[in-house]
C-alpha positions in Angstrom: 1.4 -11.4 4.4 5.2 -12.5 3.9 6.3 -9.4 2.2 5.2 -7.6 4.9 6.5 -9.1 7.4 10.2 -9.2 5.4 9.4 -5.1 5.6 9.0 -4.2 8.4 11.5 -6.9 10.0 14.5 -5.1 8.1 13.5 -1.9 9.5 13.4 -3.5 12.5 16.6 -4.2 12.4 17.5 -1.2 11.9 16.3 0.2 14.9 19.3 -0.3 17.0 22.1 1.5 14.1 19.4 3.8 12.1 17.6 7.4 14.2 14.8 6.9 11.5 14.1 3.0 12.0 11.3 3.8 13.5 9.7 5.8 11.3 10.8 3.6 8.5 8.4 1.0 10.3 5.2 3.5 10.6 5.6 4.3 6.6 5.8 1.0 5.3 2.7 0.0 8.2 1.2 2.7 6.8 1.7 1.7 2.7 0.2 -1.3 3.5 -2.9 -0.2 5.7 -3.7 2.0 2.3 -3.8 -0.5 -0.2 -5.8 -3.3 2.4 -8.4 0.1 2.2 -7.6 0.5 -1.0 -7.9 -3.4 -2.1 -10.9 -3.5 -0.7 -12.8 -0.8 -1.1 -16.2 -0.7 -4.0 -15.8 2.3 -5.7 -11.9 1.6 -6.5 -13.1 -2.0 -7.7 -16.3 0.0 -9.8 -13.1 2.6 -11.4 -11.0 -0.7 -12.4 -13.7 -2.6 -13.7 -14.4 0.9 -16.0 -10.9 1.7 -16.8 -11.0 -2.6 -18.4 -13.9 -1.5 -20.6 -13.6 1.6 -21.3 -10.7 3.7 -23.7 -8.1 5.0 -21.5 -8.2 8.2 -19.9 -12.3 8.5 -20.3 -13.7 10.0 -17.8 -15.5 7.5 -15.4 -19.2 8.4 -14.3 
């Protein structure tokens, strides 16, 4: 969470000097949200478990 706050804070400091700062803040929040969704996904957990137990590039059932 500290890394997220750091990234958003750094981008927020650019709002006075950059027209694209708000887009950057939006992108950071979106990226972190997508990561949180992926981390809590049972399907992703199953895929990671499967990948750890089977050879690389093996299809996930």
